[in-house]
Phi, psi and omega in degrees: 000148180243174168251130182229192181205153173151167186224188189271138174273356185239304184279146174293149182262134177296143181296140175266118179273116176266098192253118173296148185309111176083002181209176184289158179284174183294150175240195185259021180286162185299326183292342179263356183284156182265188177268113188298316181293316180297320180295313185300332182247010188263173181224148175231160175235130179236162183274154177199182175230158181302123176301144181284337185220169170305158187279079179238124177303329182287342187236005184252121181224035177213162189284336179306312175269329186297322178297320180292319177302318182292331174288323190271341184239156169230132182265197182296327182227159181223168185229128184299145174301134180082004178096192183108181182294138177295154182231152173295143177245266175292330179288135168275323181197142172233109187236152176204153175247348186224007182061017178237319177247124182245138174252120183250119176252130181251158181286147179276150172086001177282134188245150165281167182293344177270006176092350179282153184276143174283122181234171183304321183295335179291332171283310184298315180295321179295317180294319177296318179301314182294320183287332186292115189295335178296339179276347174061039183270134187295334185269011187304322187294344178294347181254011184293343178283342187280139179302131179093002180300319182298334180283334181260346185229111178249152183252151174295121186291339181232026177081170186296330184272349183283166183286337182279149176251155177296136177296152180289136178300154182280345179205166177247015180227129178287133182295339182279356178251134179213132174276123179272311175204188185302334187236015181219135170218159180243149178233115175255125179271162179294335178200162176306141185215113182284344185266336188308313181298336180295334188275344198288355173271352184286152188297337177300338184261011179294152175280155177236141182286164180302327182299330178295314183289335179279343184289132179289324180244103184293326179293321176296320176301321181291351176271348174220064191287158178238112179254198178226020185265190186287342174233152182240161184287140174243305182198163179216116174251114185309133176062012179238297184193158169237125182256135179231158177218157183299137175265104188290344178269008178287133189243357183274174191292335184267044177298150180263132180276324182292150183277308187235145178228126173250125174264106182275128188264102185269148172266340178223128181290339177292327176293319177297319182295319179300321179287327176297311180301323181275007181062028176261350174236136188268341177202130170238124187291320178222118178291157182297151179297332179295338180273356181278335183301128180061022182054039180302323183298327178291320178293322180293319191256336182059229182291353176277354178273137185232138175245129186227129172280128183224152180274074186227143172229142169270139191222152166249124183252157179252140171277089187289347173289346174272123186303332182293341184244021181270355179269118183294332178293323176296314180297321177296319180299317180297315181298315183290344183266001181263125180272090183292325179300318181292320178297315181297321184274317187270330180266316184256002174052042175065019171274354173237159179243139178302135181291138176231359185220165175274001176228159179296149179305137177082005180293124177300141176076015182249024175295133182087014180264026184301141176257105184282342179263008180278353178279154176271112185218085184305319182293315177295326178296314179296321178295320179293321178296320178296319178297331179280351182085019179082187178218127181262143175085202184250134175264123179250125177257120188263154176208162173274130189275358182267016175214173188280073179239342186305310187296313185285328177290321176297320178297319178296316180299316180295323179295318178295314181299314182294317183288316187266346180070032178239167179280120180220136174214162177258145179219130180269143169259144195300318183225159177297325180297314178295318178303311181292326178299321177290322178293311181298327180275007181054046183248007181287136183249015177193173177303157184212152177297128176228173177203159177220123174245124191302141172278329180201148188279082176205144180304330179305326182289343177264007179236298188304305183290342188259323192234359174278141182306127176076007183292163191300327182240023174275070189291333183274000180065035172293142180209129174214118183302327179292319177299315180300315183294316180295322177296315179297319178299314180295321182292341184251027176250134179283336180274120187296318181295320178295321178297316180299324179296320178295319179296322179295322175299317180296320181296328178299324177290316176303316181299323180286334186256350171048059177290343175209177185229105172298134182249297180219148169270154196245136161247132189269135174248111185245175177208151177235162176277171178282001176274342185266131176297139183293356176283357179301148179231163169253166172278184189292345179252008170100353174288152178294136175271103186299333182291344181259002183280127172225149178263152180247000000 
């Protein structure tokens, strides 16, 4: 599972309150405004992690690269800082009369960073490239709703380890996509779908410039990418920094005032925090868990500390491709043996809430997503372990050591060991990039720390990408034909409530089979330097909104 970001093209987004520690967040009054001259020629540094892959929207499904993509690209729709109704961005209009065929009109004069104009074909070609299975792009499943997807995307009939290979697709273009003219294209879905418009702000749907399709080596292109967003790429030094600069030809409303942005790639969030406290780092998205004790971060940062509600959950996932974790009773035993209340109170000092659902609290369309194995029940856990036939050897729960996961993963491991009487320990991998490489390569040999940050606010996003067979973030290779069928049924209903009911049915099966374990829902504690005007905002998922950054 990855952490991603994005919002709804249909439903209004709840406002994100950026609250300074103990007081209200910045507003638009004159006292909060920055210095225009200093801002226009200034630079900021924000925290990040090494991207797991080259910077390609089609292949990026984690925040290390995903945050940078969101800075560098603009999609069909955008979302106001602090929440509110979504607005068209590159799109001039997205219309439909039947929820099956959509006509997308894009604005004229929008440019890629290489000076070429964004046209309808740049969307259509990008979507076809991503969906075509011969290209091996991780985000392909996001296009499965489009008519003709099955012709461009074939699956391995006996899994990655089997001797058979996926048959070659019969075409590399989905029949449901058509360019009408330079600024218009149509999307025909395989069936009416009430959820499809919700997805169109996600990075998988970004346009790609002609230079990408002309490049012989797409991964090399992704090391010096060309987007169409408010900032453009300058350089990337692995495990050190990614440099971006303002794109002065950007014409949409979310223009960036600051000149330069450096994303510093940290191996330890405590190092980032020390620099934040010293005003050497201008924004840290999540302060370390060690700074939460006794509200130390508030004392350290004062009015520079920010609290943000975000649609994120921390999760422990299972590598179901490993035979030791294919027994659902074992997975159920592990889930029931974790004391989430204790983790939330003792590790996160009540800044997190114990998970009770398969979706983040308040997610639209997630009624009926209850997690019945999220309760701490030692007796039921022991009974489930006995039903599984026990567990031999040592269970290792892995996490990436360059962020604040060690304490809570160790607490979960100790809870499992104490409750079930088996050998369990936590082990860190040095960086998120290495961690993701092992996950993407199906090389995990034990449960592992995962997380999910919503791409768009709908319960479907907590089901389709995570638990449908072959989906983009189904990292543990969970598969259940009933879940797949119910998801497809729900996805092909024009009535949103009826679709939500089908998704809830599918989640009940997921809940019974426990392919992963929701642990806590997240409230984000961030910080800014004293160089940043307090009127700064985050987007609805907690990343800094560069368009609101001003220097003082």
